[in-house]
Backbone bond lengths (Angstrom), bond angles and torsions (degrees), N, CA, C in turn:
res aa  C-N    CA-C-N  psi(-1)  N-CA   C-N-CA  omega(-1)  CA-C   N-CA-C  phi
1 M - - - 1.467 - - 1.543 107.12 -
2 K 1.283 116.92 -52.66 1.438 120.89 -174.97 1.605 110.01 -55.79
3 A 1.264 116.35 -43.29 1.495 117.11 174.08 1.430 115.57 -54.95
4 T 1.307 116.05 -41.53 1.487 123.43 177.99 1.523 107.99 -59.70
5 I 1.335 115.16 -51.92 1.466 118.74 -175.26 1.551 105.72 -59.97
6 D 1.368 117.35 -50.91 1.460 118.34 177.08 1.544 120.30 -51.36
7 A 1.430 107.73 -36.81 1.509 116.48 -178.32 1.555 104.51 -70.29
8 I 1.257 121.81 -41.00 1.498 121.89 -178.14 1.530 107.30 -59.66
9 A 1.421 111.86 -51.41 1.500 115.89 -175.36 1.465 111.51 -60.34
10 E 1.308 119.25 -27.37 1.486 124.57 -173.12 1.524 111.36 -91.29
11 R 1.373 115.25 -34.25 1.460 116.63 -167.51 1.545 113.76 -111.85
12 L 1.407 115.82 -14.77 1.391 113.14 -171.39 1.646 105.59 -120.43
13 T 1.234 121.28 21.87 1.386 124.96 178.71 1.537 116.51 -107.47
14 D 1.252 117.62 148.05 1.461 118.86 -179.64 1.515 104.93 -91.28
15 E 1.378 119.36 -169.25 1.444 124.87 -179.45 1.453 114.85 -67.48
16 R 1.279 116.65 -23.19 1.545 119.30 174.33 1.559 110.02 -85.91
17 G 1.294 119.39 -7.71 1.477 122.45 -176.93 1.519 116.18 81.63
18 L 1.427 112.06 21.53 1.489 117.40 172.58 1.559 106.13 -95.49
19 V 1.375 108.52 149.85 1.476 121.44 -167.31 1.531 111.85 -90.26
20 Y 1.344 114.15 130.35 1.524 118.34 169.78 1.558 107.90 -82.80
21 R 1.304 115.88 156.04 1.517 117.00 172.07 1.451 114.29 -67.08
22 Y 1.443 119.41 -36.81 1.407 123.27 -179.11 1.601 102.40 -154.47
23 Q 1.358 116.68 169.95 1.371 121.45 -177.69 1.514 111.72 -82.39
24 D 1.360 116.57 -53.86 1.467 117.40 -173.78 1.543 97.35 -106.38
25 H 1.332 114.74 150.79 1.406 120.48 -173.59 1.549 112.70 -78.65
26 D 1.213 117.78 23.59 1.427 124.95 178.29 1.580 111.79 50.79
27 G 1.264 115.21 36.98 1.406 119.67 -179.17 1.568 118.89 82.30
28 L 1.250 112.47 -3.78 1.607 120.04 -177.76 1.519 106.78 -72.48
29 A 1.263 113.97 143.64 1.434 122.61 174.69 1.528 112.68 -75.76
30 G 1.303 116.32 145.66 1.460 114.80 173.36 1.576 114.12 99.04
31 A 1.237 121.03 155.29 1.412 127.61 175.95 1.496 113.90 -84.80
32 E 1.288 117.01 151.51 1.387 118.74 177.03 1.472 106.80 -130.88
33 G 1.314 114.11 148.09 1.648 120.69 179.33 1.547 106.05 -84.11
34 T 1.285 105.25 -178.74 1.483 116.74 173.75 1.544 104.69 -80.00
35 F 1.335 116.40 150.64 1.472 119.03 -179.16 1.538 111.50 -102.32
36 V 1.211 111.95 120.90 1.579 120.43 179.77 1.533 111.91 -53.65
37 L 1.306 115.08 -45.79 1.544 122.72 -178.72 1.614 109.28 -59.40
38 C 1.446 110.62 -45.02 1.399 114.34 -175.99 1.572 109.25 -65.48
39 T 1.233 120.06 -34.41 1.455 124.64 -179.02 1.541 108.39 -69.77
40 F 1.301 118.90 -40.33 1.475 121.98 176.95 1.541 110.03 -69.36
41 W 1.399 115.17 -33.25 1.476 113.65 179.20 1.589 105.62 -73.60
42 L 1.350 123.94 -31.17 1.383 120.96 170.34 1.516 115.28 -54.40
43 A 1.385 111.79 -47.02 1.399 120.42 -175.26 1.579 108.88 -64.03
44 Q 1.243 117.15 -41.00 1.421 122.80 176.12 1.426 113.21 -62.06
45 A 1.340 118.83 -46.01 1.494 122.13 -178.89 1.548 108.57 -66.32
46 Q 1.226 119.31 -38.52 1.545 127.95 174.77 1.450 108.72 -53.13
47 A 1.402 115.67 -51.77 1.426 120.20 179.04 1.521 115.41 -64.87
48 L 1.385 115.62 -41.73 1.466 117.16 176.35 1.501 117.32 -63.69
49 A 1.430 111.42 -25.14 1.381 117.94 177.17 1.451 115.66 -85.38
50 G 1.370 117.13 -2.51 1.464 123.03 -178.94 1.399 114.56 92.27
51 D 1.240 125.27 1.87 1.496 129.29 178.61 1.500 106.47 -92.90
52 V 1.341 114.44 78.36 1.569 121.57 -171.39 1.494 105.17 -76.99
53 E 1.303 120.30 -31.51 1.494 124.72 -178.95 1.480 111.78 -63.77
54 A 1.398 111.10 -52.55 1.516 116.82 177.52 1.568 112.13 -67.10
55 A 1.323 117.68 -35.00 1.364 119.24 175.44 1.454 116.82 -64.84
56 T 1.315 116.43 -35.75 1.515 123.05 176.09 1.544 110.44 -67.11
57 A 1.337 117.42 -39.99 1.402 126.28 -175.93 1.572 105.99 -68.47
58 T 1.266 116.27 -49.12 1.524 121.69 178.96 1.483 112.58 -63.11
59 F 1.307 117.33 -41.68 1.488 125.94 174.94 1.457 110.21 -56.54
60 E 1.295 115.18 -48.32 1.574 120.58 -174.60 1.475 108.91 -69.60
61 R 1.347 118.30 -35.42 1.514 118.82 176.41 1.482 110.77 -65.19
62 A 1.321 121.18 -38.06 1.419 126.64 178.87 1.512 110.50 -69.37
63 L 1.304 117.07 -43.79 1.430 126.26 176.95 1.466 112.89 -57.69
64 A 1.386 117.55 -28.23 1.447 118.54 -179.47 1.465 116.82 -71.02
65 A 1.403 115.50 -4.82 1.461 120.64 178.13 1.455 112.33 -90.09
66 V 1.355 117.49 -3.82 1.438 119.07 179.90 1.461 108.65 -67.55
67 N 1.381 113.38 143.69 1.562 115.30 -174.72 1.528 106.49 -92.22
68 D 1.310 116.40 -171.55 1.484 121.84 -170.74 1.527 113.15 -68.99
69 V 1.354 120.58 -12.20 1.491 121.29 174.79 1.406 111.46 -112.22
70 G 1.384 118.04 12.79 1.509 120.71 173.33 1.537 115.06 86.34
71 L 1.317 115.46 12.75 1.559 120.80 179.52 1.481 113.47 -92.13
72 L 1.264 120.03 150.43 1.508 125.57 173.31 1.485 107.47 -118.50
73 A 1.312 114.24 152.50 1.464 122.77 170.48 1.507 109.96 -97.64
74 E 1.205 115.91 -176.63 1.581 120.54 178.47 1.535 110.55 -75.86
75 E 1.361 113.22 -38.08 1.465 117.73 -174.55 1.562 111.31 -135.22
76 V 1.324 112.86 166.31 1.505 119.38 172.33 1.535 107.67 -123.45
77 E 1.290 116.26 131.89 1.492 116.99 179.71 1.468 104.77 -74.94
78 P 1.326 120.63 127.21 1.472 128.88 -171.09 1.550 110.85 -58.34
79 R 1.292 120.86 -44.33 1.462 120.79 -173.42 1.469 113.54 -79.86
80 S 1.339 118.51 -44.40 1.423 120.86 -178.26 1.465 118.53 -92.42
81 G 1.387 118.33 -22.15 1.405 121.71 -174.37 1.576 114.03 80.46
82 E 1.305 116.33 6.79 1.377 123.99 175.53 1.426 112.45 -66.32
83 M 1.417 118.99 140.24 1.441 119.51 171.90 1.532 110.86 -75.60
84 I 1.372 115.55 135.49 1.508 120.67 -177.87 1.493 106.95 -133.33
85 G 1.308 115.23 174.07 1.413 118.63 179.94 1.486 117.79 75.24
86 N 1.184 117.99 -164.47 1.543 120.46 179.11 1.486 113.76 -52.62
87 F 1.287 122.06 131.62 1.492 123.81 -178.79 1.481 110.76 -144.38
88 P 1.315 120.80 129.88 1.451 124.26 -13.97 1.510 110.57 -75.29
89 Q 1.329 113.82 156.13 1.355 120.40 -173.69 1.587 110.09 -114.82
90 A 1.413 114.03 111.06 1.386 122.32 -173.39 1.584 109.98 -62.23
91 F 1.267 118.96 -35.33 1.468 120.54 176.74 1.436 111.69 -60.36
92 S 1.374 125.25 -37.36 1.372 128.37 -178.32 1.478 109.64 -69.29
93 H 1.280 117.70 -34.27 1.477 122.28 173.61 1.494 114.59 -71.87
94 I 1.300 118.64 -39.69 1.500 122.24 171.91 1.398 108.80 -58.86
95 G 1.308 122.54 -48.08 1.434 124.98 -177.72 1.498 108.31 -58.82
96 L 1.282 118.87 -42.95 1.446 121.33 178.00 1.536 114.41 -56.66
97 I 1.291 113.42 -48.24 1.492 120.63 178.34 1.588 108.35 -65.57
98 N 1.335 120.59 -44.06 1.428 117.83 -179.11 1.490 113.53 -67.89
99 A 1.341 120.54 -36.91 1.446 124.66 171.99 1.525 114.67 -59.36
100 A 1.352 109.12 -50.62 1.530 114.00 -179.64 1.539 109.39 -58.33
101 W 1.311 117.14 -49.18 1.410 121.08 174.89 1.536 117.28 -53.23
102 A 1.406 113.53 -41.09 1.489 115.90 -178.98 1.546 106.53 -70.01
103 I 1.276 121.82 -41.72 1.473 123.69 -179.89 1.435 109.28 -66.07
104 S 1.381 119.84 -44.77 1.451 117.19 175.19 1.521 114.66 -58.31
105 Q 1.309 119.66 -43.12 1.500 125.46 177.90 1.468 110.40 -61.11
106 A 1.354 113.37 -49.45 1.510 117.43 -179.52 1.625 111.92 -54.01
107 R 1.362 112.72 -41.79 1.520 117.83 178.66 1.439 111.08 -67.11
108 Q 1.387 114.85 -47.51 1.473 121.23 -176.00 1.478 108.57 -61.73
109 H 1.180 123.85 -43.91 1.485 125.82 -175.35 1.491 119.59 -97.99
110 G 1.394 110.73 15.45 1.473 118.87 178.45 1.352 118.89 56.41
111 L 1.436 119.33 43.05 1.494 121.75 -174.02 1.506 109.34 -90.43
112 A 1.398 118.87 1.34 1.408 122.80 -179.27 1.627 109.20 -59.71
113 E 1.357 112.75 141.96 1.485 116.43 176.46 1.506 107.55 -61.23
114 K 1.323 111.42 146.96 1.470 115.40 175.25 1.490 109.42 -100.25
């Protein structure tokens, strides 16, 4: 599982460290942004695997996409950082809550890798 988490962090992220749903657009036309929910899922998985430092860094990168009133879209345009897709996106906010909870629990219960 840890190897899969590490592969996602290495192969499916943009320069900002935000996660794409997949590498190639499966033959679909048009460009796709990074997915906020996928980035929070990565942070949650890292926390559950005990890599709290990486989870926190991933979480903070995703959190940087929050707008001035605390809302998140579905995607972030990789070049400009502009929020695109469905807005506001409930799944992005749920991902934020779940990742924050996982990081908090990992810290509280000492699950960090030694």
